[in-house]
N, C-alpha and C positions, 0 to 999 in steps of 0.2 A: 504493500500500500504506500502511495506517495506520502512524503512528509507533510505536504500541504494539499488538502482536498478542496474541491469546489464547494462554495456555500449554498449549493442547490443540487438537486438530484438530476441525473441524466437518464433518459429512457429512449426507446425507439420502437418502431414497428415496421421495419423494412420488409418489402415484399420479395417474392422470388417465384420463378416458374419451375414446376416439377417436370422433369424430362425422363422418359423411358426410351433410351436410345436417342433417336432424333425426333421423337414424338412428344408433344406436350400432353400431359395427362391431368385429370382433375385433381387438384390438391386436396380437397376435402375427402374424396374417395380414398386416396392413397393414405392420408394421415389416419383416417378412421380404421382402415384395414390393418395398419401397422400398430397403432397405439391403443385401440379399443380394448378395454379390459385390463390394460397394463398401467394406465395412468388415469387420473381423475379428469373426466370430461367437463368442458364448459360449453357455452352456447356456440362458440366458433373455434374450438380447438381443445387442447389438453394441457393441463398444468404439469410441468416437469420439476418435481422436487423443490417447489417454491423458488426455483431459479429462473423460470421462464414459462411462457405459454407459447406453444407452437400450433398453428392452425391455418385458417384461411380468412380472407377479408370478405367484403360485401359481395365480391364475385368469387364464388366457391372454387373456380378453376385456378385462382392465384393463391399461393401460399403466403403466410405472414408469420414472422417470429417476433415475440414480444418479451424481451429480456426484463427481468426484475430491475427497476431503476436503482441507481447508486450514485454517490458523489464521486466515485472513482471509475474512470473509463475502463481500467483493467478488469474490474469486477463485471461491468456490463459485457465486455468481450467474453469473459469466462462463462457468463450466463447464456450468451448466444451459442457458444460451442456446446454447452450441455443440452440445449434444445435440439440442435441438429443431430447430436450423437444419440439421442433417444430413438431416432429413426435409423441412422446408419449402423448402429450396433445390431439391429435386427434384420436389416436387408441392405444389400449393396448394389441393387440394380437401378436405383434412382439417382439422378443428378439434380442439383438445385442451381438454376441459372439466374444470374443477376443482370443479364443482358435484356434490353427492351426490344430486341429484334423479333422475338416470338410474341411478346405481349408487353405493354408498358408497365414497368415495375418501379415503384418509388422507394426511396430510402429515408423516410421521414424520421426526424430526430426530435425528441421531446425534452424540453428544458423547464424545470420547475420555476414558477413565478412566486417568489417569497413575498413580494409586496402585492397585496391584494388590490390596493387602489390602482396600481399600475395595470394589473391584469384586467380590471374592469373599465379602463379608459381606452376607448377605440383609438383616440389620437396618439396616446402613448405607445400602444402596441403597433400601430402603423409605422411610427417613427423607429421603434426598435427593429422592426422587420426590415426596413430600408437599410439600416446600419448593418444588420446581419447579412443581407443579400449582397451588399457591396463588397464586404470582406469575404464572401464565398466565391467571388469571381476567380481568384487564384486557384481554388480547388477545382473549378470547372475545367481548367486546362489539363487536368489529369484524367478527365473522363473521355470515353470513346465518342467521337463526334457523331458517328452514325447512330449510335445508341441514343444519344441526346435528341437527334432529329426524329427518330422513330417515336420517342417518348413525348416530345413536345409538338410534333407536327400533326398532320391530319390523322395519321394512324393512332396517335396517342390522345387525340381529342384535347390538345392543349395542356396535357398533364405535365407538371413540373414547371409551371410558369414562375418567373422570377418574383412575382407578387403574391405567390401562394403561401398562406399560413393560416393557422387556426389557434384560437384560445379556448381551452376546455376546462370546465370545473369537474374535478374528479371526486371520488369518495373522500369524506372528511374535509371538504371545502378546500382541497388543494387545487391550485390552478396551474396549468401547464401551457407553455408556448410550443406549438407544433410547427417546426421549421420544415416545410414541405417541398423546398426547392431541390434537395439532393436526389439523385437517382439511386437505385439499389446497388450500384457498383461497389460502394465502399464495403459492402458485406462480403465481397469476394474472398478476402484473406484476413486473418486476424491482425496482421501488421497494418493494412490499410484501414481496417475498422477502428483500431485503437488510435491511430494518428488522426483520422477524421473526427472522431468524437472529442479528442483532446483539443484539436484546433477550433472546432465550433464552440466548445464550452469555454475556451480561453477568450474568444471574441465576445461571447455572451456575458461572461463575468465582467468584462470591461464596460460593455454597453449599459448594463443595468445599474451601474453605479450612479450614472447621471446621463440618461439618453440625450437630453438637449445639449449638454456640454460636449458629449461625444460627437454629436452631429456637427456642432460648430467647429470643433477641432479638425474634423475630417470632411468638411463641406465640399472640398474640391474633388472628392471621389464618391460621395453619396448623392444619388439622384434626388431631385426635388419632388418628382411625381411618378406615379406608376407607369405612365406612358414612356417616360424617359428610361425607366428600367427595362421595359419591354423592348425598346429600340436597341439598347445595349445587348440584350439577350439575342436579338435577331442578328446583330452584327457578329456576335460570337459564333452563332450557328452557321453563319455564312463564311466562317473562318476569316473574317475581316477584323483581325485583332490589333492592328496597329494603333487605332485610337484608344484601345484599352491598355496599351503598354504602360503609360505613365500612371494610370490608375492602379494597375497591378503592382508596379514598383513601389508606389506610396503605401499600399496595403501591406506589402512585405516589410517595409521599413517600420511601419507603425506597430505591427503585431510584436515585433522584437522588443518593444518597450512595455508591453502589457504585463500586468501583475503575475499571471500564471505562466508566462513564457519560459522562465528558467526551469520551472518544475517539469514542463513538457517540451523542453527544447528539442530533443531528438525527434519526437513525433511531429512537431510543427515544421522543423526544417525538412523533414522527409516529405511532408505535404507540399512544401514549397519547391520541390523538385518534381514537377508534374510528369516528365518523361519517365522517371523511375517508377512513379506510382502506376502509370498506365501500363508499363512493361510488366510490372508485378501482376496486374489483373489479367493481362493477355496471356502470360505464361501459365496461369491457372485456367485459362479458357473461360473466364467469367463464371467459373463453376465452384460453388462453395465446398463441395466434397473434395475436389482437388486442392483448392486453396487452403483449406483448414486441415488437410491430411487426415480425414476421418473416414475414408473408404474402407470397406471390408477387404480381407485378403482374397485374392482370386482362387477359385477351386483348382485343385491339382488335376492332372490328366487322369489319375486313378479314380478320383472322386467322380469325374465326368463320365467315365466309362463303366462305372458300377451300375448294376441293375436296380439298386436300392434308391431310386429317385423319388419314391413316394414319401420319404421322410423329409418334411418341409423344414429347411434350415431357418427360414424366417417366419414360419407359421402363417404364411400368406395363402389365401385362397387363389388357386391357379386360375379358375374361371373368371375371377374379378379383374385380372390383369392381362390374361392371354390376348384379349382383343386389342389391348393397348400396345402390345409389342409388335412392332412393324417388321414382319417377315413375309413379304409378298411372295406369291408362287403362282404358277399357271395351273391349268386343270388337267395336266397329264396324270396318268395313273399313279395314285398313292403319293404324289408329291406333297399333298397336304399333311400326310402322316409325318413326314420329315420336318415340316414347319412346326407342327405341334410338339414334336420331340425336342426341337431346339428351344422352343418357348418354355417347356417344362424345366429343362436344364438351367435356363436363365433365371427363372423364378425360384426354383427349389434350392439352387446352389449359389444364388447371388452372383451369377456369371455376367459381368459387364463386358460386352463386346466392344472392340475398337472399331469394327467394320460393320457396315450395313449389308445384309445378305438378301439375295433374290434367288429363288429356287425354281428350276424347270426340269423337265424330263428329257433325257437323251434317247435317241433311237435304239431299238433293240439291236444288240451286237456290239455296241460300244461297251468296253469292259471296265472302265474306270471313270472317275469324276473328271470333268473339265471345268475349270474355274477361271474367270477373267474379270478384269475391272473396267470401269468406265473410260479408261484411257486405252482400251483394247489390248492391254497387256495380259499375258498368260500368268496366272497365279499358281495353277496346278493343272497338269495334264496327264500324269501317270506315264510319261514318256510314250504317249500314243501318237504324237505328231512326228511321223517318220519321213514322209515324202512331201514334195512340194504341193501335190494335190491334196494331201491331208491338211496342209497349212491353208490352202485356199478354202477347203470345206469348213475348217474351224473359223476362218475369217468371216465366212458367210453366216455361220451360227452367231458369232459375236455381233455382227451388224444387225441381224434380225432380232436377237434377244435384247440387246442393249437398247434398242429403240422402244421396246415394250415396257421396260422398267425405268422410270424416270426419277429424278431427284424429288424427294419430299420437300417441297418448297415452303419456307417460312420467311418470305422476303429475302431469299438467298440471292446474293449478287453473283455476277459472272465470275468474279475472283474467288468467291467462296465455293462455287461449283467446281472450279478448276482445282482448288485445294482439296476438296472432298472426293474428287473423281477416283483417286486410288483406293479409297475406303469403301466404295460402292462395288460390291463383288457379286457377280452372278455365278451360280453353281449349278452345273448340269449333272443330274443324278442318273446313272445307268438304269436301263429298264429292268434288268435282272435283280439289281439291288432293291429297286422299288417294289418289285413283286415279292421278293423274299423278306423285305422289311429289315435290311441290314443297317440298323441305326448306329451301331457302334462305329462302323467304318466311316459313316458320315460325320458323327460327332468328333472322331479322332482327326479327320481331315480339317474340320473347322478349328479345332484346338490348335493344330499345327500352323494354320494360317495366322491365327491370333498370336501365336508365340513367335512368329517370324521365321519358322522353319522353311516355309515355301516363299521365295522371293518373286515378286512380280517382274516380268521381263518380256521384251518384244520377241516375236518369232524371228529367228535368225535363219534366213534361207540358205546360207552357206553350209549349215550343218545338216541339211536335209538331202535325201537322195532323190534322183530324178524319178518321175512317174511315167508309167506307160499306160496305154488304154486298158491292157489286161491286168496290170498290177498298179493301180492308182494309189494304193495305200488302204489300210483297214478302215479309217474314218471316211476317206473319200469314197470308198466302195459302198459304204452304208448311206452316205448323204448325197452322192451324185445322183441326179435325176434318173429314174428308171429307163425312160425312153432313150436317153443318151447311152446308157449302158447296153441296151438292146442293140442300138445302132452300131456300137463299137464291137459287138460280138461277144461281150462279156456274159450277157444273159440271152437265152433264147426268147423269141416272142411267145406270148401266151398261145397255147395250142388252139388251133382253129380260129385265130384272131389276127387280123391284119393291123399294121400300124397306120393310123389315119393321119391326115395332114398333107399339105402340099410338099412335094419333093421337087427341087429345082434341077435343071439339067446338069448344073455343075456338081450338085451333090450326088446325082445318079452316076456321073462319070467317076467321081472319087470312089464310089462303091465298086464300080466295075474294075478300076485299076487295082483295088485291094483284093480282088477276087480271082487271082490268077489260077487258083487251083479248082475253080468251079468246073463242073462238068459241062460239056458242050451244050446239053439240053437246057441247063440253067442259064448259060450265056445267051442262048437264043431268046429265052423268056425275058431277060433283061433288055435285049435289043428291042423287043416288041414294046415293052414299057416305055423305053426311051423315045421310040417313034411316036407313041401316043402322047407323051408329054410335049414333045416338040411341035406336034400338030395342034395342041390345045391353045386357047386364048387365056394366058395366065394372068394378065393384068399386071398390077404392081407386085414385083417379086419380093417376098419377105426378106428381111435383113437377118441372116443367120450368123452375123459376126457378133451380135449382142447376146449376152447370156440370158436364157429364159428364166423367168421368175416363178418360183414354186412356193406354195404354202405347205408347211409340214405340220 
């Protein structure tokens, strides 16, 4: 505990989005499923050992953590950790995002108003808020600009306005000032959380001594009206920060003279290095679980391959969350069973996957899995790509399947799609494995991809053997269109059935030249066919240089 604590209590109710893989899930459903019966329930959450309440806000899809207030920022941070650990100790499959890209989330900070007269005066509180907002501008420099735009723009409904605050009377006649300008980003790591709370409280402690005197002393950086404040915020969101530089410099100089600066010098100086703050949050992926290092240990290969998956590590109901886990698949035979098995492993063992998987069925005769990513790189092929025609056949599979499974968009930019492309992996499951239900082979392969055993790579033509019409390669032989294989003589035509379609003179001549061993009677028959074709009015001759398109 610091030698000198603030003369008021600090509280907060920052929001967060609950993610399961790449999908946002309903916060109230998740929290109830994990904490029901284990902690005391309240109207909008659960009390965690008198340290915090974790639940949801007015919109049940958004999570909210409410640490017990304290005059020590370190204690508030410890209370926040206890709240999140109440969930992560029981299941490791969820992430808690502080980014506003999926949904606008605020990082509201509550500060106790000891002077009731000040709390009841609208003019006094409006003045206090203008002072607080002006000194918060340096902190905004450490926030992700795209997140701020999502939160305050059309998508966020103007959430996080520079003029946004509330005064509330709580139990026991205690008044609090709710500073609603911050986004939820400060919740990302304990270091950023501690520094942000210390910085805001240090400014507040100075302002409430004498708001009018504070305003007069810093009148060159505090706006006079709400419209001026909004104009400055718009300039910031447009990344037009030059007019703000003098204001930010003055705020930095001033805060170093405030009463509580020396007590929280390291935290405040850290906040005044916005690039370092933003880097800290980016390194954690704006994810509380990563930032606070409170994730569960990943299951071992042995645990994943055991048949005893009915034992629920987290005590979660599979049916409650299976639909929320995004494992898309096509309607090929039994592919859905493999998607269900993967979901069971994720829920039962708290298996948090790094990649997003899309499942489909391979044609009968392909003996092993084929997996590739959105960059068209091979992730796993079981050494089945041997010939150049195999490579062509696989390239066609990649093109067709990759077009069916798209990114799950949540305002994802082109840059984000490029970054995520290697993690979107399509897995082709052999027909025989699907029929026999060989789940262990499938889970083993997914585990090895997650562990980095199989590295993504482009197909290297120089390592492949040449193909012939009669020996195209195993995959090519399975996926090459049947009509072409019949024409090449690899397969006989169906008994009693002729191949339909227009045959050009050039194609007929190629067939003749390739048939040197034909009997004389067969050659005469070909001559008759050729004469009939040449005598016919063919119209526009089809283009046989282009590859025919087939649906499989």
